[in-house]
C-alpha positions, -999 to 999 in steps of 0.1 A, spaced: 0 0 0 14 34 -10 13 63 13 -12 90 5 -4 126 -3 24 141 -24 47 114 -36 77 130 -53 105 108 -66 140 113 -51 152 126 -85 125 153 -85 135 163 -50 171 165 -62 162 188 -90 142 210 -67 173 213 -44 194 221 -75 170 247 -87 171 263 -53 209 266 -54 210 284 -88 200 319 -76 225 319 -48 253 305 -69 246 331 -96 248 359 -71 281 345 -58 295 341 -93 285 377 -101 302 390 -69 333 369 -75 337 382 -111 331 417 -99 358 414 -73 382 397 -98 376 425 -123 383 452 -97 415 435 -87 427 434 -124 422 472 -128 427 483 -92 449 512 -81 457 514 -44 453 544 -22 455 551 15 422 557 31 409 566 66 379 551 84 358 582 93 327 566 108 313 533 121 277 533 110 255 510 130 229 490 113 204 464 127 192 434 108 167 406 112 143 398 140 171 396 165 179 433 159 216 424 160 240 453 156 265 454 129 289 482 118 299 495 84 334 510 82 328 542 62 360 554 48 374 582 26 403 583 2 417 607 -24 421 592 -59 451 599 -82 432 629 -96 431 646 -62 393 641 -57 381 630 -22 356 601 -21 336 589 8 325 552 6 298 534 25 306 497 20 280 470 16 296 446 42 290 452 79 306 433 108 302 427 145 325 435 161 335 464 138 364 454 115 381 488 118 383 517 142 376 554 135 408 571 123 424 538 112 444 539 80 433 513 55 446 503 20 419 510 -6 415 494 -39 396 513 -66 390 513 -104 401 547 -117 370 547 -139 346 539 -110 362 552 -78 327 552 -61 330 514 -60 362 513 -40 367 487 -14 390 482 16 417 457 8 407 430 32 393 395 30 360 405 45 355 434 20 366 415 -10 356 378 -6 329 375 22 298 377 -1 311 353 -28 322 329 -1 289 330 17 270 325 -16 293 295 -24 286 279 10 248 286 8 246 271 -27 267 242 -19 243 229 8 213 223 -15 237 211 -42 250 183 -19 215 175 -7 205 172 -43 233 147 -49 223 127 -19 187 124 -32 198 117 -68 223 90 -60 210 76 -27 173 82 -32 164 53 -54 180 28 -31 163 43 -1 130 41 -19 135 5 -29 145 -4 7 114 14 21 91 -3 -5 106 -38 4 102 -31 41 66 -20 35 59 -52 15 73 -74 43 51 -56 69 20 -61 47 25 -98 44 
């Protein structure tokens, strides 16, 4: 006797997991290529952290801090940058000197030369897309044998 309700095959479930991984992996690939492109064209400058802007996220209302910094490009223009990455505890202190990487054609997209600033988002996306990918593999490879085992066990119980 088959169980009632939604009966998806393990391969269908695997495909659902893989489809769920695609958006996160795509975002990660975009951020990775964006960072790689910046590093190819980047000029370095010295910057100074001028503010730690507090932001609160999620239902826990956890505090994180963005290290707002300013730097002068090679044309002598001063830029103030609000990064997209925040941290708790703050990754820098007010007045701290930082190495800045910027594209001379897009200095408004400058980043502090640190692992957190450059690689945190692509790494998080890679990890978050890896989980459903691995679960999909488990269902694709192991699912049919688990299904056969459960069906044989059910047949034995019904005899």
